[in-house]
N, C-alpha and C positions, 0 to 999 in steps of 0.2 A: 568775226568777231573773234578775237582770240580769248582763250580763258584768262590770262592775265587781265586784259581790257574789261571782259565781264566783271572781275572780282572789285576792280577800282570802281566801276560804276555802281555795283550794289552795295559796295561798302558803307557802314554808318559814318557820318562824321565825328570828328575827334571831340572828345568831350569838352575841351576850351573852346572848340567853334562853336558847339551848340549852346555852351554860355553864353558867348558873343552875340549869338543869334538872338536867344532870349532876353539877354540885357538890352541890345537893340530894338526890338520889338516892345518891351515895356517902356522904355524911354520914349519912343515914338509915339505910343499910344498915348503918353502923357502930354507930348507936345502938340500930338492932333488935337486932344481936347481942350488943351489952354489955346492954342493959337489957330487951329485950322488947318486946310490942307498947305497952305503956303509956309510950312515949316522949312528951315534951314537944316538940310541934311549933314551937312558939316558940323552944325552944332548938335545933332542927335548922336552923330559918332563921338564928339568931344565928351557931351554927357554920358554916354555909355562907356566911356573909358578905352574906346578902340579908334584905330586911325580909320581917316576917310576911306582908305583901300579895303579895309574889311567890312565896312557898311557896303560898298558898292559891289564887292564880290558876293554878298548876301543877296542884297537888293540892289539892281541894277538901275531903276530909276523910283523916284519919288511913287508913281503909282504901284510899282511892285512892292514898296514897302506898304503903302497904304492897304492896298489888297491883303497882303499877308497879317497885318494887324487887325484887320477884320475879321478874315479868318481864324486866326488864333481865337479871337474872342469867341466866335460859335463853337469851336471846337473845346473849348474849356465849358462853356454851357453844358455840351453834350457829355464830357466826362464828368462834370459834377452831377448830371443825372444819375449816372451809372455808379458814382462813390455815395449819393445821398442813400440811392435806393439801397446799396449794400449796407450802409451803416446806420440808418435811421429807420424810424416806423414811418409808415406810410405817408400819414398826414403831414408829419415833420419834413418830411423829404420834400413833397410837394410845396410846402410853405418856404422852405429854404432855397429851394431851384427858382420859385417866382421872385422872391427878394432879389437873388442873384439875376434874374430876367431884368428886373430894373435897373441895375448897373449896366446891363447890354443895351437896354434901350439908351441909356445916356450917351454911351460910346457911339451907338450905331446913328444917333442924330448928328453926331459930329461928323463921321466918318462917310456916311451915306451920301450926303450931298455931293462930296469930293468923287466917290466913285461914281457918280451918276454923269460925271462930267467925262468919264473915259469912255471910250467906245467899244461897244462890243463885249469885251470880256466881263464886265461887272455884272451882266445877266447871269452868267454861269455863276458868279459869285454869290450874289443872291438865292438863286435857285437851289444851290447846294445849302446854304445856310437855312433856308426856309424848310428844307426837308429834315435838317437835324433837330431844328427847335422843335418842330411838329412832331418828330419821333420821340423826343424827350419828354414833351408835355403828356403825350399820349400814354407812353409806358408808366409815369408817375400817377397819372388820374386812374389808369386801369388797376394799378396797385391799390391805389387808396380806395376804389370802389370794391374790390375784393374784400380788402380788409374791411369792410363796412364804414371807414371812415367818413366817407362822403356819398351823396346820393348817386344812383346808377343812372339817371336820366342827365346827368352832367356831360356837357360837350367841352372837352378840353380846350378847344379854340375860344371859347367864350372867357375863359379866365385870360387867354393871350390878349384878346380883344378889346375886353376891360381896361388892362395895364397899358396897352398902346394907347387906347383913348385918353388915358390921363396923360399920358407922355405929350399929346398934342396940345398941351397948354404949358409947353416946356420954356415958354418965354416967362413963366412965373418962376420966381427964383425958388420957390418950395415945392416944386412939381416933384422931385423925388421923394421927400418926405410924405408927401399926399399918397404918392403911387405905393409906398411902403406900409402906410395906414389901409389902403385899399386891399392889399393883400389879405391882411388880416380880416378886413371885412368879408372878403370873396371865401376865405377858408371857412368863417363862421357860416356864411351863407349857403356853403356848400354841404353841410352837414347834413345827413339824414333827418327828414321831418318824424318826430316822435308825437 
């Protein structure tokens, strides 16, 4: 491989190309959430203000777009954990992240069934996302335990399981509001017993 070719391969995308990609992903997320997996890619391109060729250059198939929307949501959760831990007290960081996780669950419920129809690759997407989510909740709970904000016997996965459990009644129109209230209940119930 020539040096020139190596430079081209490792080069970052142009700023406008990155903005186009991010806009496509945001519009696609909304479209998948609203209409399910059978969205019109041409409509996504139009709403994102890009040509169809630009969309297909970034995402050659509907499945590629769907996977990337899902992956991006998980990456936002992981990034939020780091940002919240850096800028908020431990208990507030945990609560803010759990509220964000409720939004992730809503997105996942729309996207996961479509990903399940893909052959093979979706398992890798789910495995990677699970590891990132577990890493984030573990870090936040550990930090809150060290600060004395929550009990030392709290299992981080219990918090996630409770939120996921509420989402299993997602056919109810107000499940997200219930899940948000549950975050508050879980935080209060996680405090040390005095």
